[in-house]
C-alpha positions, 0 to 999 in steps of 0.5 A, a space after each residue: 442524370 442529376 444527384 439527388 439533394 443532400 442535407 447542408 451538414 448542419 453547422 460547428 455551433 448546432 452541434 456544439 449546443 446539442 453536445 451541451 444539451 444532451 451532456 446533462 451531467 453536473 458538476 460533481 458528476 464531472 469531478 465523479 468521472 475525472 477522479 475515476 480516471 485518476 485515482 491518484 488526485 484526490 489523494 494527490 489533494 489530501 496530501 497538499 491541503 495536510 503538509 500547509 495545515 500542519 506547517 501553518 500549527 506547528 512550526 517544527 512539523 516542516 524542520 528539516 529533523 523533522 521530515 526526517 523522521 516523516 519518511 523513515 516512518 515512512 518506508 515502512 508502512 508505505 513498503 507494506 503496503 505496496 503488499 497490501 494494494 497488490 492483494 487488494 487489486 485482486 478484489 481481496 484483503 490482507 490483515 496478515 502484514 503485520 505479523 508476518 514482515 515481524 514474523 520474517 524480521 525475528 527470524 531475520 534475527 535469531 537466526 544471526 545473533 543466536 544461531 551465528 548464521 552469516 546476515 545475508 543468510 539470515 535475510 534469505 531464510 526471512 525470505 523463505 518465511 516472508 513467501 512462504 507465509 504469503 504464499 499459505 494464505 494464497 493456498 487458503 485463498 485458492 483451492 479452501 476458496 475460504 474468503 481475504 478476510 477471514 482467511 488472514 483473520 485467521 494467519 493474524 492470530 498465528 503469526 503473531 503466536 508463532 512469532 512469541 513461541 520462536 522468540 520468546 518475548 525477547 527484542 534482537 538489539 541492533 548492536 547485536 546483529 551483523 551491519 548487514 540487517 541495521 544495513 537499512 537504517 543508514 542516514 544521508 543529507 538531502 537538502 538538510 534532510 535525513 535520508 535512509 537507505 530504507 527509504 530509498 528501498 522503498 522507491 526502487 520498489 514503487 517504480 519496480 511495481 508500477 512498472 509490473 503492473 502498469 506495462 506487464 501482463 500479469 498486471 493487465 490479469 492483476 487487474 482483470 481478478 481484479 475486475 472482474 473473477 469470471 469475466 477473467 476467466 472467461 477471456 483464458 486468464 488463470 484465477 488461480 493461479 495469479 492470485 497464487 503469484 499476488 500473495 507470493 509476491 506480497 510475501 516477498 514484499 513484506 520479508 523486505 518490509 521487516 529489512 527496512 522495520 529492522 533498521 528503522 528501528 535497530 532491533 527486532 521486537 516480536 510487539 512491534 508495527 500494532 498499528 500497521 495493518 491499519 495504516 497499510 490499508 487506509 494507505 492502500 484505501 486513501 490511495 485511490 485502490 477500490 476496496 472492492 479490486 481492478 482501480 487504482 495507482 501503486 502511484 496513490 499508495 505512496 501518495 496515501 503513504 505519505 498520508 499516513 505518516 504526516 497525519 500522525 505527525 502532524 497529529 503529534 506535533 499537536 499533543 494529541 494522544 497516539 489515540 485520538 491519532 489512532 482515531 483519525 486513522 479511522 475516520 480516514 479509512 471510513 471517509 475514503 471507502 465512502 468517497 471510493 464507492 460514490 466514485 464507482 457510481 460514475 456514468 461514462 
């Protein structure tokens, strides 16, 4: 019995032409797909362009002394942005990060100077305050099911008021504190650039959080909850437990930020960090993390924090008033959110 005749396979060139014909994506569509797959790519490009432009505008921008200033400023914003990233990945937002950091710093400084506690004990109390503040936010979000924006807008005012009441509005100078509390401000030379211990602590924090988000079940649950809470719940993930743990982790990170802030300014002031909330959100959004949750990388946030630091410093060297610097950061947020909306429309 003869075998039935089979049609020959189409040549490879024909398959290639067919796929090209079916793939009607424009160049913009392809760019959007790349940015969707690699969220940290766009902030990396923006950072390189910003460094080149500001370097050409002012010779002092790339001077070692100025680069030292930028890195030390980024240490505080970058640390707060880690906490903000964790929360935004779950489709939330925290407007109280700066207030929690300042409250923790004042507790650390006051208990060490006014109550005579050893530096390590004061730091532990600061961590307890940061974690308690994060847990308070988390309880309001998970138990009362209030929107994170409203919750943290309210707790922002609560924590600011508590800080002023606790400290009586007084600044504690670094010279009055134990050396351990200002240790994060210690600097050392790296190729002419003065790097502080606080910068190293921030980088270590990024490495740890990147590993946790990328290599652990908890990290995968954070992304799942941010992407779709209901689907995560149906998959067996305890959404409230994940959210609660995220806010507690964020509080602990903010306590680290308080320690870095004390070393950075060699003081603890209840009026510090007026722009830190805005800058932390800007760093996260510019870094490619979606405000709608479920997408982004911690390394993109680091690039975003560097962009914020570079923009503020570059505009300052250009002689612009601090109000225009804040204006520029606000514009960056709007542009970043617009780009995020555009990227989310990617066709798979």
